[in-house]
Z-matrix of the N, CA and C atoms (Angstrom, degrees):
N
C 1 1.439
C 2 1.529 1 107.16
N 3 1.351 2 116.51 1 125.97
C 4 1.456 3 119.13 2 177.75
C 5 1.522 4 109.20 3 -121.93
N 6 1.321 5 115.37 4 148.14
C 7 1.451 6 122.87 5 174.99
C 8 1.518 7 106.92 6 -126.81
N 9 1.309 8 116.42 7 120.38
C 10 1.497 9 121.83 8 179.89
C 11 1.538 10 110.27 9 54.91
N 12 1.332 11 116.00 10 39.80
C 13 1.452 12 121.56 11 177.90
C 14 1.508 13 118.14 12 80.88
N 15 1.335 14 117.56 13 0.19
C 16 1.441 15 122.85 14 -178.30
C 17 1.533 16 109.82 15 -109.30
N 18 1.324 17 118.15 16 126.82
C 19 1.468 18 121.09 17 177.86
C 20 1.532 19 109.12 18 -67.14
N 21 1.337 20 115.62 19 123.17
C 22 1.451 21 120.36 20 -178.25
C 23 1.540 22 111.15 21 -110.60
N 24 1.307 23 117.51 22 -17.28
C 25 1.474 24 121.00 23 -177.73
C 26 1.491 25 109.24 24 -160.27
N 27 1.348 26 115.72 25 137.73
C 28 1.487 27 122.17 26 173.99
C 29 1.514 28 105.70 27 -127.23
N 30 1.339 29 115.15 28 128.37
C 31 1.454 30 120.12 29 -176.15
C 32 1.529 31 109.08 30 -127.88
N 33 1.319 32 118.40 31 133.84
C 34 1.428 33 123.26 32 172.29
C 35 1.538 34 106.92 33 -87.35
N 36 1.323 35 118.03 34 101.85
C 37 1.464 36 122.32 35 -175.29
C 38 1.523 37 112.19 36 -59.96
N 39 1.324 38 116.64 37 -32.62
C 40 1.469 39 120.10 38 -178.26
C 41 1.541 40 111.11 39 -67.63
N 42 1.301 41 117.71 40 -22.98
C 43 1.490 42 119.87 41 -178.23
C 44 1.531 43 113.55 42 -98.71
N 45 1.300 44 118.46 43 0.96
C 46 1.465 45 121.16 44 -179.17
C 47 1.530 46 108.79 45 -75.29
N 48 1.314 47 116.00 46 114.08
C 49 1.456 48 121.59 47 -179.58
C 50 1.508 49 112.42 48 -98.88
N 51 1.325 50 116.50 49 -31.25
C 52 1.484 51 120.69 50 179.54
C 53 1.527 52 107.92 51 -124.90
N 54 1.325 53 115.82 52 162.87
C 55 1.472 54 121.15 53 179.92
C 56 1.530 55 109.80 54 -61.58
N 57 1.343 56 115.56 55 129.22
C 58 1.452 57 121.36 56 176.36
C 59 1.530 58 107.58 57 -113.99
N 60 1.292 59 117.63 58 131.46
C 61 1.459 60 122.60 59 177.68
C 62 1.546 61 107.30 60 -114.17
N 63 1.333 62 114.75 61 127.38
C 64 1.462 63 121.68 62 179.75
C 65 1.547 64 107.69 63 -117.45
N 66 1.304 65 115.08 64 130.87
C 67 1.470 66 121.69 65 175.83
C 68 1.522 67 108.79 66 -122.16
N 69 1.350 68 116.96 67 82.99
C 70 1.452 69 119.27 68 -176.85
C 71 1.532 70 111.53 69 -65.28
N 72 1.322 71 113.93 70 154.01
C 73 1.496 72 120.40 71 177.27
C 74 1.519 73 107.09 72 -80.52
N 75 1.333 74 115.09 73 95.46
C 76 1.455 75 122.09 74 -177.45
C 77 1.516 76 108.96 75 -123.92
N 78 1.336 77 115.89 76 169.42
C 79 1.481 78 120.57 77 179.55
C 80 1.514 79 111.18 78 -60.84
N 81 1.338 80 116.75 79 -35.11
C 82 1.457 81 122.51 80 -179.73
C 83 1.525 82 106.15 81 -120.59
N 84 1.318 83 117.67 82 142.09
C 85 1.437 84 123.07 83 -178.24
C 86 1.542 85 110.22 84 -65.69
N 87 1.357 86 116.94 85 120.23
C 88 1.440 87 122.39 86 173.59
C 89 1.534 88 109.59 87 -128.46
N 90 1.326 89 116.15 88 151.08
C 91 1.441 90 121.47 89 177.80
C 92 1.526 91 107.14 90 -127.73
N 93 1.337 92 117.09 91 125.81
C 94 1.440 93 124.38 92 -178.38
C 95 1.519 94 108.08 93 -114.96
N 96 1.359 95 115.70 94 136.66
C 97 1.435 96 120.70 95 -178.56
C 98 1.552 97 108.99 96 -122.63
N 99 1.326 98 114.94 97 133.95
C 100 1.467 99 121.52 98 172.67
C 101 1.538 100 108.27 99 -117.62
N 102 1.330 101 116.35 100 129.74
C 103 1.460 102 121.24 101 176.66
C 104 1.514 103 109.46 102 -167.55
N 105 1.317 104 116.05 103 149.61
C 106 1.456 105 122.10 104 175.82
C 107 1.524 106 112.95 105 55.65
N 108 1.321 107 118.68 106 36.93
C 109 1.426 108 122.89 107 177.62
C 110 1.533 109 114.58 108 74.29
N 111 1.310 110 116.62 109 16.22
C 112 1.453 111 123.19 110 -179.82
C 113 1.536 112 110.44 111 -131.64
N 114 1.331 113 115.46 112 160.15
C 115 1.460 114 121.38 113 177.50
C 116 1.541 115 107.66 114 -139.59
N 117 1.330 116 116.48 115 149.60
C 118 1.478 117 119.80 116 -176.20
C 119 1.536 118 109.98 117 -160.14
N 120 1.331 119 115.07 118 159.77
C 121 1.430 120 121.86 119 166.89
C 122 1.542 121 106.06 120 -78.35
N 123 1.303 122 117.19 121 116.96
C 124 1.450 123 121.23 122 -179.46
C 125 1.520 124 110.10 123 -85.95
N 126 1.363 125 115.46 124 -39.16
C 127 1.455 126 121.26 125 -176.36
C 128 1.520 127 110.59 126 -150.94
N 129 1.318 128 116.39 127 147.12
C 130 1.469 129 120.73 128 172.86
C 131 1.509 130 108.67 129 -148.63
N 132 1.330 131 115.77 130 143.66
C 133 1.457 132 119.94 131 176.44
C 134 1.533 133 112.54 132 -86.48
N 135 1.366 134 117.10 133 8.12
C 136 1.458 135 118.48 134 179.16
C 137 1.542 136 109.38 135 -72.94
N 138 1.328 137 115.38 136 165.77
C 139 1.469 138 120.00 137 -173.83
C 140 1.505 139 114.33 138 -70.96
N 141 1.335 140 119.59 139 -47.77
C 142 1.453 141 121.36 140 -171.64
C 143 1.525 142 115.68 141 -88.88
N 144 1.306 143 118.71 142 -20.19
C 145 1.477 144 124.20 143 177.37
C 146 1.525 145 112.52 144 59.34
N 147 1.330 146 118.31 145 28.55
C 148 1.475 147 121.25 146 178.26
C 149 1.519 148 109.30 147 -62.21
N 150 1.297 149 118.43 148 -35.63
C 151 1.461 150 121.65 149 178.75
C 152 1.513 151 111.93 150 -60.22
N 153 1.311 152 117.87 151 -41.95
C 154 1.455 153 122.07 152 178.91
C 155 1.538 154 109.49 153 -67.77
N 156 1.319 155 116.14 154 -35.86
C 157 1.459 156 120.42 155 179.82
C 158 1.532 157 112.28 156 -69.65
N 159 1.340 158 117.41 157 -13.62
C 160 1.473 159 120.31 158 179.72
C 161 1.526 160 112.03 159 -63.67
N 162 1.317 161 117.77 160 -24.13
C 163 1.441 162 121.98 161 177.60
C 164 1.522 163 113.39 162 78.07
N 165 1.331 164 114.25 163 -159.42
C 166 1.476 165 120.54 164 -176.34
C 167 1.542 166 110.67 165 -81.69
N 168 1.318 167 115.95 166 137.93
C 169 1.424 168 123.82 167 175.68
C 170 1.513 169 110.48 168 -111.02
N 171 1.317 170 117.61 169 133.38
C 172 1.473 171 118.23 170 -177.24
C 173 1.523 172 112.85 171 -145.93
N 174 1.296 173 118.51 172 -20.48
C 175 1.472 174 121.60 173 -175.37
C 176 1.529 175 111.09 174 -100.46
N 177 1.309 176 115.58 175 148.88
C 178 1.441 177 120.50 176 177.80
C 179 1.522 178 108.99 177 -57.39
N 180 1.339 179 115.78 178 131.01
C 181 1.464 180 120.75 179 -176.83
C 182 1.505 181 113.69 180 98.67
N 183 1.335 182 119.73 181 -14.87
C 184 1.463 183 122.44 182 176.54
C 185 1.528 184 107.70 183 -66.44
N 186 1.318 185 115.74 184 140.82
C 187 1.475 186 120.63 185 -179.86
C 188 1.522 187 109.25 186 -147.66
N 189 1.324 188 115.24 187 144.65
C 190 1.467 189 123.15 188 173.65
C 191 1.524 190 107.37 189 -137.79
N 192 1.315 191 114.59 190 141.72
C 193 1.489 192 118.72 191 -175.32
C 194 1.529 193 109.35 192 -133.69
N 195 1.318 194 114.65 193 138.19
C 196 1.471 195 120.89 194 167.73
C 197 1.526 196 106.00 195 -112.12
N 198 1.331 197 116.31 196 97.83
C 199 1.454 198 121.35 197 -176.47
C 200 1.518 199 113.06 198 -59.88
N 201 1.347 200 118.64 199 -46.75
C 202 1.491 201 116.55 200 -179.45
C 203 1.525 202 113.00 201 -60.82
N 204 1.315 203 118.83 202 -29.92
C 205 1.439 204 123.10 203 179.88
C 206 1.530 205 111.53 204 -91.62
N 207 1.358 206 117.21 205 -5.46
C 208 1.489 207 122.58 206 -176.89
C 209 1.520 208 111.08 207 54.15
N 210 1.327 209 116.92 208 38.42
C 211 1.481 210 123.64 209 -175.54
C 212 1.510 211 109.27 210 -117.39
N 213 1.359 212 116.16 211 132.55
C 214 1.427 213 123.67 212 -177.96
C 215 1.520 214 109.81 213 -127.24
N 216 1.337 215 115.87 214 132.96
C 217 1.481 216 121.29 215 169.36
C 218 1.508 217 105.83 216 -107.97
N 219 1.309 218 117.83 217 126.34
C 220 1.468 219 122.08 218 -179.32
C 221 1.505 220 108.17 219 -133.31
N 222 1.341 221 117.78 220 123.29
C 223 1.456 222 122.35 221 178.43
C 224 1.533 223 107.26 222 -91.59
N 225 1.320 224 116.68 223 125.61
C 226 1.452 225 121.91 224 176.50
C 227 1.528 226 109.98 225 -124.58
N 228 1.285 227 115.28 226 164.02
C 229 1.454 228 117.59 227 177.80
C 230 1.516 229 110.38 228 161.85
N 231 1.320 230 116.18 229 -177.11
C 232 1.458 231 122.41 230 -178.60
C 233 1.530 232 111.48 231 -106.79
N 234 1.305 233 115.88 232 29.15
C 235 1.481 234 120.85 233 -179.44
C 236 1.509 235 109.19 234 -63.00
N 237 1.339 236 115.77 235 136.96
C 238 1.465 237 122.21 236 179.18
C 239 1.523 238 109.41 237 -106.00
N 240 1.345 239 116.98 238 127.73
C 241 1.439 240 121.20 239 178.86
C 242 1.509 241 114.28 240 -92.62
N 243 1.321 242 117.99 241 -19.62
C 244 1.444 243 122.28 242 -177.05
C 245 1.523 244 110.25 243 -148.20
N 246 1.311 245 114.32 244 156.90
C 247 1.457 246 119.50 245 178.44
C 248 1.536 247 105.94 246 -100.64
N 249 1.326 248 115.63 247 133.28
C 250 1.461 249 122.21 248 178.31
C 251 1.523 250 108.56 249 -109.48
N 252 1.344 251 114.51 250 131.00
C 253 1.470 252 120.64 251 179.17
C 254 1.508 253 110.76 252 -105.49
């Protein structure tokens, strides 16, 4: 999770056993929830709420952004989608 280009939180989604709520210090109030191997914007005080509409993120490369809050959720990892022979 980054706010204004600065990493504020790193979470290993595979190790999350209970619901975690993150409220980063951003220009606009946002609430991020991680649970069951997924992460999402739960709430935002921005006008359009596109970040909340992004839904759950769980795969490497998934990303959700709240531009007014300058907050980005990016899922990274070494997940393999295909087997190469």
